[in-house]
N, C-alpha and C positions, 0 to 999 in steps of 0.2 A: 196238533194232532200227531201223534206218535205214527211211526213209518210199520208197515204191515210187513209180514215175513212172507215170503215168497218161495216156493217149493218148485223145482223144475223138474218135471215129470220124464220118464226115459225112454217112452218111444215117441216115436216122430207121427206126423198127424198129416189127412189130407182133407182140403176141402172140397166138396164137391156141388156142382150146381144141377139140378135136375128138374124134370118138368113138374109142374105144380100136381097131376095127377098121378105121377109117378107114384109104385109103392115102395114101403120102405124095406129094403132087405133084411131078411132073419139076421144075417151076419152081424148087421149092424147093431140092432136091437139086442141080440147076444153078447157084444164086446163089454169090457167092464168100464168103458168111458166113451161116451158120443155125445155129440149134440145134435139137434136137428131143429131147424126152423122153417115155415111153413108160410108163405103169403099167395095173394092171388095169382101171382106171378111166376112164383120161384119156389122150388123144395131146395135147402140147404142142409147138407150134413157134412158135419165133420167128424171123422171116425181116423181109429190107429190106420198106418198106411198100408199096414199087409192085408188090409180088408179091399178088395177090387170089386170096383163098382163099376157100372154103365151109365157112365155120366155126360151129358152133353160138353160140360169144362169141368176141369179140375186144375186145382193148386196143390203139389205137395211138397215135403220137406218142413212141416212146420213143426216147431216143438212148442209146447205148451210152461207156460207160467201159472202155477195157482196160487191165487192170494190165501193163506191159508185163513181159513174162518171158523165160524161160523162167523158172517159180518152183518151187523145190526142193521135195519133198517133206515136207524135215525143216523146212520154213519154218513157223512157227505165229502166228496171230492178223492173216495180212493180213487178212480178211474181216470181221473182228470189230472189227478197227480201223477201218477204212473205212467200213461200216457205222455205227459208233458216231460216227461227225463227222459223218455225214450225218443219221443219228436225230436227235444234237443240233440240228441245222440243221433239223429237220422236215420233210427229204426223204425221200419214200418209193422205196425200190427194189424191183428185181427182180434175182437174181442168177444167175449161169450160169459153171460152170468147166469147164475143158476140164482135159486131163493138162500144158499147159504153163501155163496161167495162167487169172484169173478175170477174168468181163466184170459191170460192174455196171450195169444197166439204170436210167433214171432218165426220167420224165414232161419233155418237152420244156419246157414250163412252169417247169420247175424245175430247168434245167441249171445256169443262170446264179449261182444259189445253191447247188447243189451244190461246181461248180468254183473259187466266192469260197470257201466253207466248209475244202475241202480244202488249196485254197492257204496260207489263214492256218494251219491244222494244220501247216506243211510240206510236202507233196506237191508234184512235181511234175505239173502236167498240161498238155500238149502240146495 
């Protein structure tokens, strides 16, 4: 399988944890990129760090590597391969998938290590 191309997004993101019954703030929905996941136990929102939310837990300073897609559903091992490369480099990740592609969030202080490891393994990082 050929290696995918990844693009580093310019902004930083924060991962928020809210009560599962919390309303989704309008600022989030109006952002150019955001991710929302809801379970019976929590509401998680990933949004640009310039959006301030009243969450009970938050992790800031995440950078996002977008796997350039669209990726077909028949493709296998994309996230396993990328996360494996980053695990070997001791880089912790938070991943999000959409219909078309995958996004890998890496803490700001580890982004250079992540990019170096990915490039060394044959990935193109823009």
